[in-house]
N, C-alpha and C positions, 0 to 999 in steps of 0.2 A: 882277773883277766881285764885287758884294756877294752873299753867299749869304743866301738867305731862311731865317730861323729859324722853325721851327714852334713855336707856343706851345700847350702843352697845358693845358687848363683842366679841372680835376677838379670836376665838378658833384656836389654832395652830394645824394643822393636822400633827400628828406624823406617821411615817411609821410603819407598823406592819405586822407581818406574822400571818396568821390564819392557823392552822394545824387541819385538821379533821381526826379523826380515826374511823374506823368501824371494828368490829370483831364479831364472833359468841361466843367467849369465853370471859367472863368478866375479868378473871384473866390475860389473855394475853394482853388485851387492857389496863388494869391498869398498868401492868409491862412496856409496851411500852410508856405509857404516863409519867410514872415516869422517864424513861430513857431520854425522850425528855426534860423534865423539868431540869434534872441534867445537860444535855449538855448546855442548855441555861443559867443556873445559873453559870456554869463554866466559861463562857465568859462574865459575868457581864451584862446580858440582863434582862430586867424586864419581868416577866412572869405572865400572868393571866390564871388561870386554873390549872388543867384540869376541865372543866365544863361538867358534865354528861348531855346528852340529852336524851329525851324519848326513850325507847326501842321500836324498830320496831318489831312487832310480826306478822308472817304470819302463818295462821292455814289452815290445809288441812284435809279433811275428805275423807276416802277411804273405799270402800266396802271390807270386809274380804274375801268374796267369789266372784267368777267371774260370776256365773249364778243365783243362788238362795240365799236365806237368806239375803234379802235386809236390814233387821232390824239389822243385825250384821255389825257394822262399827268400824273402827279405826280412831282416830284423832291424827294428828301430828302437831307440831308447830316448827317454826324456829324463834329464837330470835336474833336480830341484835343489839348489844350494840354500842353506839356512844359517842364520847367525842370530845371536841374541846379545843384547847390551843391557846392563843394569846401571841405572843412575841413582846413586844413594843421596838422600837428603835434597831432593830437587826443590828449587824455589819457584815462584810463580813466573819469573822471567824465562826460565828454562822451558817450562811447560808451554808458554806462549810462543816461544821461538820454535819449538817442535811442532806445534799446531800449524804454524805458517810455513813450514818446511816443504819445499817442492822437490820430490824425488823423480828420477827418470822413469819413463814408462817401462813396465816389466818388473818393477820392484814393489812387492806387497809389504806393507808395514802394519803392525798391530801393536798398539801401546796400551799397557795394562798397569794400573797403579795398585801397589800393594802396601797396605798400612798395617 
């Protein structure tokens, strides 16, 4: 019988930056993601994304009246849009440009380096 040979593949771990964006307005988050991708491409870094993540929806139900009319209620919701961008093999110029980046108010950014 033929013996099965195990093939070992050594995968090279490449450094990458993972950028997570969160915002209430989808137009602001798309504009910010486009700005980050343009900065990364300007310095010849490989970019994966922006990848849209599921929208986080928080719903609230509130009585319209304070004392009576319990059947009369209002419903509100808050939508949080999320994206992430991976930058493969970032150089120091890309990191410095991302640190000095100014994003509009309402956009939360988290940069994590993975080596």
